[in-house]
N, C-alpha and C positions, 0 to 999 in steps of 0.2 A: 442604485446603490447595491453594494454587495450583500450576500444573504447573511454574512458573518455580521456586518454592520446593523443589519435589520433585526437580527437574533438579539444582539446586545442591547438595543433600545428597548427591548421588551422585557429583559430581565430586571426585576425589582431587587432592591438591597436584600430582602430575604432570600431571594433565589442565588443571588451572588454568594450570600454567606453559606447557603447550603453547598454549592459549589466549592468554595474555598475550604469548607469543613471536609469534603470529600478527599481533597487533595492533601490536606493536613494528615487525614486518616492514613494515607500511603506515604507520607514523608517520614516514616519511622522504619528503619531497615528491619527491625525484629518483626514487624508485622507483615513487611514483604517477604521475609524469610518464612514465617508461619504459612502465609498464603501460598507460596511457592512448594513447601513442603506438603501441604494437603493436596495441592493439585486437583485431580478429579476423585479423590478417596476420602473415605471417613477414618479418622483417628482419634484415639483417646490422648488425653493431655499427657499421660506418661509417655506416649509414643512420640508425641511432639516435642516433650523435653528431651528424650534421647537422640531423635534426629536432628534437633537444632542446636543442642549443646548448652542451651540456657536452662536457668534453673526453674522448678515449677512455679514459683510465685510470679516471676518474669512472664512466663508462658501465659499463666493464668490471666495475669493483668490484661496483657495484648488481646486473648480471646475474648475477654470480656468488653473491650473497647470494639472489636470487629463484630462481636454479637449485637452490641448496642446499635451500631450502624447498620445492621442487617446484611452485612457481608458475609457472615458465616451462620450457620444453624447448629444448634445443641440437640441431641438426642442422648436422653439417659438410660442407661441400661444397669439397673442395680445402683451400685455406688458409682459406677464409671460414667463419666461424660464425654460423649464422642462428638467431634466437630467435623462439618464439612463446608465447603464453599458452597453459599447458597445464590451469591450473585456472581454469576460467571462473567458477567460484562467486565468485571475487575482484571481478568487476564487480557481481555482485548485492549483495554487501556495500558496495560504494563506492555503488551506486545508493541502497541503504536509508539510508547516512549523508548522502548529499547530500540526499535527500528531506527527511530529518529536521532538516537545517541550513537548508533552505529555508524549512520551516514555522516554525521557531525565528525566523529572520531576519524573515519576514512579520510574526510576533507582535509582533516588537520594533518594527518600522517602524510597525505600526499603533498600538501603544501611545505612541510619540513622535508620530504625527501628532494623536492625540487630545490629548496635552498641548499641543502648539503651537497647534492650532486653538482650543484652549479661552483660550489668552491674548491 
């Protein structure tokens, strides 16, 4: 039996729910934009607003969701809240997805080029 099948047999419904929740967390483009903007640095909410072009309420809402999920951490400095990525494995996951998407698009592009060059 393959390792993938063995792992999936041990996953409880609760575990599958947690995994699905993590993917839902990343299914929102604004949250991905915020994570990409933060990268490996710390930024205040106002800086994120300026960098993303979103309004403060929207950025704050998504930061709250990312904070609750443990993906970002917050540090207060006076009245300013500074955020940074605390779970850097999120970047590994995004890199993996981007790599697979690139491969998929390259395959489609090559298939289309073959079709159009044959005509």
